[in-house]
C-alpha positions in Angstrom: -49.4 47.3 -61.9 -46.3 46.4 -64.0 -44.5 43.0 -63.3 -40.7 43.5 -62.7 -38.3 41.6 -64.9 -41.0 39.9 -67.1 -41.7 37.3 -64.4 -44.1 34.5 -64.9 -46.4 35.4 -61.9 -49.1 33.2 -60.3 -51.6 36.1 -59.7 -53.9 33.7 -57.7 -51.0 32.7 -55.2 -52.1 33.6 -51.6 -50.3 36.6 -50.1 -50.3 37.6 -46.5 -49.6 40.7 -44.5 -49.4 40.6 -40.7 -50.3 43.7 -38.7 -50.5 44.9 -35.1 -54.2 45.7 -34.3 -53.9 49.5 -34.4 -52.0 49.5 -37.7 -54.6 47.2 -39.2 -57.5 49.4 -38.1 -55.7 52.4 -39.6 -55.3 50.6 -42.9 -58.8 49.6 -43.1 -60.1 53.0 -42.2 -57.8 55.1 -44.3 -57.7 52.8 -47.3 -54.0 53.3 -47.6 -51.0 51.0 -47.5 -47.6 52.2 -46.2 -44.7 51.8 -48.7 -41.4 52.2 -46.8 -38.2 53.6 -48.3 -35.8 50.8 -49.3 -33.2 52.1 -46.9 -35.5 51.8 -43.8 -35.3 48.1 -43.9 -33.3 46.2 -41.4 -31.7 43.8 -44.1 -28.1 45.2 -44.3 -27.8 43.6 -47.8 -30.8 45.4 -49.4 -30.0 46.2 -53.0 -26.5 44.7 -52.7 -25.1 42.9 -55.9 -22.5 40.7 -53.9 -21.5 40.0 -50.3 -18.0 39.8 -49.1 -17.2 37.0 -46.6 -16.8 38.2 -43.0 -13.2 39.5 -42.4 -12.6 39.9 -46.1 -9.8 42.6 -46.4 -11.0 45.9 -47.8 -9.0 47.3 -50.7 -8.1 50.9 -49.7 -8.5 51.9 -53.4 -12.2 51.2 -52.8 -12.6 52.9 -49.4 -14.6 55.8 -50.8 -18.0 55.2 -52.4 -18.0 55.2 -56.2 -20.4 57.4 -58.1 -22.8 54.4 -58.9 -22.9 53.5 -55.2 -23.8 57.0 -54.2 -26.5 57.0 -56.9 -27.9 53.7 -55.8 -28.1 55.1 -52.2 -30.2 57.8 -53.5 -32.4 55.2 -55.3 -32.9 53.3 -51.9 -34.3 56.5 -50.5 -36.5 57.1 -53.7 -37.9 53.6 -54.0 -40.9 53.0 -51.6 -41.8 49.2 -51.0 -44.7 47.2 -49.7 -43.8 43.6 -48.6 -46.0 40.5 -48.5 -45.5 36.9 -47.5 -46.1 34.2 -50.1 -47.7 31.1 -48.5 -50.7 28.7 -48.8 -51.2 28.8 -45.1 -50.8 31.2 -42.1 -47.3 31.3 -40.5 -46.6 31.2 -36.7 -43.3 32.9 -37.3 -45.0 35.8 -39.2 -47.6 36.1 -36.3 -44.7 36.6 -33.9 -42.6 38.9 -35.9 -45.0 41.3 -37.4 -48.2 41.0 -35.4 -47.2 42.0 -31.9 -46.4 38.4 -30.6 -49.6 37.0 -32.1 -51.7 40.0 -30.7 -52.5 41.2 -34.2 -54.3 40.6 -37.5 -53.4 39.0 -40.8 -55.0 39.6 -44.1 -54.9 37.3 -47.1 -55.0 38.5 -50.6 -53.2 37.8 -54.0 -51.6 39.8 -56.8 -54.6 40.1 -58.8 -56.6 41.6 -56.0 -53.8 44.1 -55.4 -53.6 45.0 -59.0 -57.2 45.6 -59.3 -57.5 47.6 -56.1 -54.5 50.0 -56.5 -55.3 53.6 -57.1 -53.0 55.9 -59.1 -50.4 57.2 -56.8 -49.3 60.9 -57.1 -47.1 62.8 -54.7 -49.0 65.9 -55.7 -52.5 66.1 -57.3 -51.3 68.0 -60.2 -48.4 65.6 -60.9 -48.4 62.6 -63.0 -48.9 59.2 -61.4 -46.1 56.8 -60.6 -45.9 53.2 -61.9 -46.6 50.5 -59.4 -44.1 47.7 -59.9 -44.6 44.1 -58.4 -43.1 40.7 -58.4 -41.7 37.8 -56.3 -38.4 38.3 -54.8 -35.5 36.0 -56.1 -33.1 34.7 -53.4 -29.5 34.4 -54.5 -26.3 33.3 -52.7 -24.5 36.7 -52.9 -21.3 35.1 -51.4 -20.9 33.1 -54.6 -22.7 35.2 -57.2 -22.5 38.9 -58.4 -25.9 40.3 -59.6 -25.9 42.0 -63.0 -29.3 43.5 -63.2 -30.8 47.0 -63.5 -30.7 49.2 -60.4 -34.6 48.9 -60.1 -34.5 45.2 -60.6 -32.1 44.9 -57.6 -35.0 45.4 -55.3 -36.4 42.0 -56.3 -33.2 40.2 -55.4 -32.1 39.3 -51.9 -29.4 37.4 -50.1 -30.2 33.6 -49.7 -30.2 34.0 -46.0 -33.5 35.7 -46.2 -35.2 33.0 -48.3 -37.5 32.1 -45.5 -39.3 35.3 -46.0 -40.8 34.1 -49.4 -41.5 37.8 -50.2 -43.7 39.4 -52.8 -43.1 43.1 -53.3 -44.8 46.1 -54.6 -42.9 49.3 -55.3 -43.1 52.8 -56.6 -40.1 54.9 -57.6 -40.4 58.6 -57.1 -36.9 59.5 -58.6 -38.5 61.2 -61.6 -40.9 63.2 -59.4 -37.8 64.5 -57.5 -36.1 65.3 -60.7 -39.0 67.6 -61.5 -38.8 69.3 -58.2 -41.5 67.6 -56.3 -40.8 67.3 -52.6 -40.2 63.7 -51.7 -40.7 62.3 -48.1 -37.5 61.1 -46.6 -39.1 57.8 -45.5 -42.4 56.1 -46.7 -45.4 57.1 -48.6 -49.1 56.1 -48.2 -50.6 54.5 -51.4 -54.3 54.3 -51.8 -56.0 50.9 -52.2 -59.7 49.7 -52.5 -59.3 47.7 -49.3 -62.7 45.9 -50.1 -61.0 44.4 -53.1 -57.7 43.8 -51.4 -59.1 41.6 -48.6 -59.9 38.2 -49.1 -59.8 37.0 -45.6 -59.0 38.6 -42.2 -57.5 36.3 -39.6 -57.6 37.1 -35.9 -54.4 36.6 -33.9 -54.3 33.8 -31.3 -53.5 36.2 -28.5 -55.8 39.1 -29.2 -57.7 40.7 -26.4 -61.5 40.7 -26.3 -61.3 44.4 -26.8 -59.2 44.3 -29.8 -61.4 41.5 -31.3 -64.5 43.6 -30.8 -62.6 46.7 -32.4 -61.7 44.6 -35.4 -65.1 43.1 -35.9 -66.7 46.7 -35.6 -64.4 48.0 -38.2 -64.8 45.1 -40.6 -68.6 45.4 -40.2 -68.5 49.2 -41.0 -66.6 48.2 -44.3 -68.9 45.4 -45.2 -66.1 42.7 -44.5 -67.4 41.0 -41.4 -68.0 37.7 -43.2 -64.4 37.5 -44.2 -63.1 37.2 -40.5 -61.7 33.9 -39.6 -60.1 32.6 -36.4 -56.5 31.6 -36.7 -55.9 27.7 -36.6 -53.4 28.4 -33.8 -56.4 28.3 -31.4 -57.4 24.8 -32.5 -57.6 22.0 -29.9 -54.7 19.6 -30.2 -55.5 15.8 -29.9 -53.0 13.2 -28.9 -54.9 10.0 -29.1 
């Protein structure tokens, strides 16, 4: 795993990923993490180097996309990304956003575990493996600044409005594979990991059904991870006196 932009990365910092139950079970049983194409994300500023203020007049001379813009749009299709949340503690906002209104699962890991557990990724068995890039996202006020970084580095910069995400990213670029005639999926790819190395802790969401809890415990038991299961602190008992 290569660190983007020569970042000084704390490889022991906790990283979190929140899943709906079915998705977590699929990840655990398949041993693969889904890397989405960069242009699948809802963030309209993904990869932008600047943001014009609302209502800013558009110069008609720039009405048509330039060659570099068209090239970057293709790079958004050819760059596949996995997103993680950097935090020392679980997040109720993340439970609600990504775990089915708290009815899912969170796993905790760190960059060193991800590095050690990643398997070589190939679009075809006979094709060379793609580099896995990783690093923390930098948040910039794109209303005031214009980024001057490489096309690949852009995926580790985001508009300041998204700073609450505190995102860590892994990515693979399949651009060279396509140049050599390999068929590239339009959307995401599945990248293999040793999940026993990835997972440090498994946290059960506060609104899980008994059936889902049993299914999660059974799957964790089958993979030798039952002792890593924890109950979310959101189910603690509040005291007021």
